[in-house]
C-alpha positions in Angstrom: 90.9 122.8 60.3 91.7 121.2 63.7 94.9 119.2 64.1 93.3 117.2 66.9 90.2 115.1 67.4 89.0 115.0 71.1 86.8 112.2 72.2 85.5 111.6 75.8 83.9 108.8 77.7 82.6 109.0 81.2 81.5 106.4 83.8 80.0 106.6 87.3 79.4 103.7 89.7 78.0 104.2 93.2 79.1 102.3 96.3 77.9 98.7 96.6 74.3 98.6 97.7 73.7 102.3 96.8 71.5 103.7 94.1 72.6 106.3 91.4 70.7 109.0 93.3 72.9 108.4 96.4 76.2 108.8 94.5 78.1 111.9 95.6 80.5 111.9 92.7 79.9 114.1 89.6 81.3 114.5 86.1 80.9 117.2 83.5 82.3 118.3 80.2 81.8 121.4 78.1 79.8 121.3 74.8 82.9 122.0 72.8 84.9 119.2 74.5 87.6 121.6 75.8 86.8 121.4 79.5 86.2 118.4 81.8 85.8 118.0 85.5 85.2 115.4 88.3 84.1 116.4 91.8 83.8 114.0 94.7 81.4 115.2 97.5 82.5 114.4 101.1 80.1 111.9 102.5 80.1 113.4 106.0 79.3 116.9 104.7 75.9 118.5 104.3 74.4 118.4 100.8 77.6 116.9 99.3 76.0 115.6 96.1 74.6 119.0 95.1 77.9 120.7 95.9 79.9 118.2 93.7 77.5 118.6 90.8 77.6 122.4 91.1 81.4 122.5 91.1 81.8 120.2 88.1 79.1 121.7 85.9 79.8 125.3 86.7 83.6 124.9 86.2 83.2 123.5 82.7 80.5 126.0 81.9 82.4 129.1 83.1 83.4 131.7 80.5 87.0 131.2 81.4 87.6 128.1 83.5 89.5 129.2 86.7 92.9 127.6 86.8 94.9 129.6 89.4 94.3 130.6 93.0 93.5 134.2 91.8 90.9 133.0 89.3 89.5 130.2 91.6 88.9 132.4 94.6 86.1 134.6 93.2 84.6 131.7 91.3 84.5 129.6 94.4 82.9 132.4 96.4 80.2 132.6 93.9 79.5 128.9 94.1 79.4 128.9 97.9 77.0 131.8 97.9 74.7 129.9 95.5 74.7 126.9 97.8 74.0 128.8 100.9 71.2 130.7 99.3 69.6 127.3 98.2 69.5 126.3 101.8 67.5 129.3 103.1 64.2 128.5 104.6 64.9 124.7 105.0 63.8 123.3 108.3 66.3 120.8 109.6 66.8 118.7 112.8 69.5 120.0 115.1 72.2 117.5 114.0 71.7 118.4 110.3 71.6 122.1 111.2 75.1 121.7 112.7 76.4 120.1 109.5 74.8 122.9 107.4 76.6 125.5 109.4 79.9 123.8 108.7 79.1 123.8 104.9 79.8 121.3 102.2 83.1 119.9 100.9 84.3 118.1 97.8 87.5 117.1 96.1 87.8 118.6 92.6 89.9 118.2 89.4 89.4 120.1 86.2 91.1 119.9 82.8 91.2 122.5 80.0 92.4 121.8 76.5 93.4 124.6 74.1 94.6 124.0 70.6 97.4 126.4 69.6 98.3 126.0 65.9 99.3 122.4 65.5 99.9 122.0 69.3 97.6 121.1 72.1 98.0 122.9 75.4 96.6 121.3 78.6 96.0 123.0 81.9 94.6 121.5 85.1 93.6 122.5 88.6 92.9 120.2 91.5 92.1 120.4 95.2 91.8 117.2 97.2 92.5 113.7 96.0 90.5 113.5 92.8 93.3 113.1 90.2 94.3 113.9 86.7 96.5 111.3 85.0 98.0 111.8 81.6 99.1 108.6 79.8 101.2 108.2 76.7 101.7 104.8 75.1 99.9 103.2 77.9 102.3 104.6 80.6 101.7 107.3 83.1 103.3 110.5 82.0 101.9 112.8 84.7 99.7 112.5 87.7 98.4 115.3 90.0 97.7 116.4 92.7 98.6 112.9 94.0 101.2 110.9 92.1 101.3 107.5 93.9 99.0 105.2 95.7 101.0 105.6 99.0 100.1 109.4 99.1 96.4 108.9 99.6 95.1 109.4 103.2 91.9 109.9 105.1 92.1 113.7 105.4 92.8 115.3 102.0 92.2 119.0 101.5 88.8 119.7 100.0 86.9 122.5 98.2 84.7 124.2 100.9 81.5 126.1 100.4 82.1 127.9 103.7 84.0 131.2 103.3 85.6 130.9 106.8 87.9 128.0 105.6 88.3 129.1 102.0 91.8 130.6 102.2 93.2 127.6 104.1 91.9 125.3 101.3 93.0 127.6 98.5 96.6 127.4 99.8 96.5 123.7 98.8 95.2 124.3 95.3 97.4 122.6 92.6 97.7 124.0 89.1 99.7 122.5 86.3 100.0 122.3 82.5 102.0 121.2 79.5 101.7 120.1 76.0 99.9 117.0 74.8 100.6 114.7 71.8 98.3 112.8 69.5 97.4 109.5 71.2 97.6 110.9 74.7 94.9 110.0 77.2 93.8 112.0 80.2 91.9 110.4 83.0 90.0 112.5 85.6 89.1 110.2 88.5 87.7 110.3 92.0 89.9 109.1 94.8 89.1 105.4 95.2 89.7 104.9 91.5 92.7 107.1 91.4 94.4 105.2 94.1 93.6 101.8 92.5 94.7 103.0 89.0 98.1 104.4 90.2 98.8 101.2 92.2 97.8 99.0 89.3 99.8 101.0 86.8 102.9 100.8 89.0 102.6 97.0 89.3 102.0 96.7 85.5 99.7 93.8 86.2 97.3 94.5 83.3 94.3 95.6 85.4 94.9 99.3 84.6 95.1 98.5 80.9 92.0 96.4 81.0 90.1 99.3 82.7 91.2 101.8 80.1 90.2 99.5 77.2 86.8 98.9 78.7 86.3 102.6 79.3 87.4 103.6 75.8 84.9 101.1 74.4 82.1 102.2 76.7 81.7 98.6 77.9 80.0 99.8 81.0 78.6 96.5 82.3 82.0 94.8 82.0 83.6 97.9 83.7 81.1 97.7 86.6 81.9 94.0 86.9 85.7 94.7 87.0 85.2 97.3 89.8 82.9 95.0 91.8 85.5 92.3 91.6 88.3 94.7 92.7 86.1 95.8 95.6 85.4 92.3 96.7 89.1 91.5 96.7 89.8 94.6 98.8 92.1 95.9 96.1 89.8 98.9 95.6 88.0 100.9 98.3 84.2 100.5 98.2 83.5 104.1 97.4 81.7 106.0 94.6 83.6 105.9 91.4 83.7 108.6 88.7 85.9 109.0 85.7 86.2 111.0 82.5 88.5 109.6 79.8 89.7 112.1 77.2 91.6 110.8 74.1 93.5 113.0 71.7 93.6 111.7 68.1 94.8 113.2 64.8 92.3 115.6 63.3 90.2 114.7 60.3 
């Protein structure tokens, strides 16, 4: 019998004025609730939405989710080959053709949970500025690959589909892991939300707690309202938002 009960909630909100089909963020989780991922397609890149969806869905669906550079390299090559093959035969205007040659890019973060006896092991991999935050008792326990609001910038490393820049990107891959306790919460978030959450948590102004409560309760309309208000006040960047909340409770 399992010592842990894992529950997950997810939420996506596109930029103001954009429809769901224009959102370039993607979330995914495995059927057994042991793997979770968020990918954030780079807006200026070619076919960024499909690349983000491909990365998130295929990482959680992999037989063994790649967590290290050595594991990630062949897996990423396979994803890039799939994306390039999907573009064959498409007729594009010259400016789109140039973007296609450069390939697609996305930030990525993935979490794997593995129960070992009465303990829960977590392992994560990230490239870019989509973040994993582990909280305990409402406080941030761990954050990666970015740990503070001040560290976000306009040129983060990204997961490329193009093999010519793959090794440069893989040199920036971050892997981490540890043990989780009952009651811990993991948040996988795209960049705008990550930056806002880390800043709000550091200020302890209650907004991060409000966000977590609404997300846990699947109060999606109220959550969208919170984010719209934060965007209007310029406390949150007007960008696509994606989050997966993973809660560990005592097993039945």
